C-alpha positions, 0 to 999 in steps of 0.5 A: 484434214481432221479438225481439232477434237475430232476423232480421226476416221478409220482407214477404209477396209480393203476392197474384196475383189468381185468374182468370178473374174478372168485375167488374160496374162503373160507367164515368164520364167527367166533363168540366169544360172547355169545358163541363161534362158527365158520362157514367155507364154500367154494364157488366162487365169480365173479368180473365183470364190470357192463357195460361189464357183461360176455357173456357166451356160450349158454350151460353155461347160467344156470351156471352164470346169473346177473339179475337186479331183484336180487339187490337193489329194483329189479325193475331197467332195469339193474344192473347199473341203480339200482346202479345209482338210489341208489347212486343218492338217497345218493347224489353221482353224480360223480360215473360215471366211472367204477364199479366193482361188486363182487357177486354170479351169479344166478346158475341153477335158484337160487341166494343168496348174503349175501354181494355184493360189488360195487367199484365205480369210476369216469371218471378218474378212481379214486375211489369214494365210495364202496357200500355194499349191504346186503341180509338177509335170510328173503328176506330183502335188505339194502345198506351201502355207504362207503368211505374207506381209502387208506387201504380199511377200513371203519366204518359204523353204523349197521342199518339192521337186519341180524342174528336173534341172534344179535340186530340192534346195534353197528357198522361194521369195514369193510376192503374191498380192491379191489380184485387183484390176491388175495381176502381178505375181513373182516367185523367185528361187534363192540359193544359200550362196546368195544366187537367184537362178530363177525368177517367174512372173505372172502379169495381166489385167482383169476382164469380166468373166461373162460369156463374151469374156470367156469366148474371147479368152478361149478363142485367143488361147485354145487348149490353154492348159494343154499349151502350158503343159506342152510349153513347159516340156518343150522348154525342158527339151531346149534346156537339156539340149543346152547341156543342163544335167537332169537332177535325180527325182526324189521319192516324194514323202507323204504330205498331210492334208494331200491324201 
């Protein structure tokens, strides 16, 4: 309660997550059109600070590596440099503070990140934007620049080929709150006729990114990123056998900041 004449207290500043952190999670895809089909897969993701990437003991190096070649154009000297080049190409100049990345690490020499997220802040710690980096199974990469609202929601037109069973049309409604104790993300494909044929969710809980936490995650989900890649292809085969026609894959245009 505020007494008469007293200055109301300022709202508390948002708590910035401690990094690095691990998020054992379940990834789910639910299709409702033109056939019903569901995919559920358990894995784990890292939340890291791009300017303070984890330094693991030498015996654990093969269980978690974060390489610049695995993101954006793959030619930048560091992950931060790759992100900064992309942001500059989009006219974003004030995302010069902390950047938190949610992604798979390279495990035993392999990595596949269907979706990597970057929460970008300015020097005061205020959020500036979110970058959603999407990889498809054909080796393509694309970034969406998002300006989420206070609830973490953002809409963006779809302009990248991902699933062979969907044309490049419609838009995405994304809900991407910064992870804390819980990880709770949603990406929904929406078409112009009002249909919502695909909804993807990622849900999990934070765990310490110490030696015990990493070993536990790696033992529960060995070859985790390879399993994600194989799982996507396996479900693609099942959808094809259900009679879904494959949509032609367009030639991807050159993307600024992705060279």
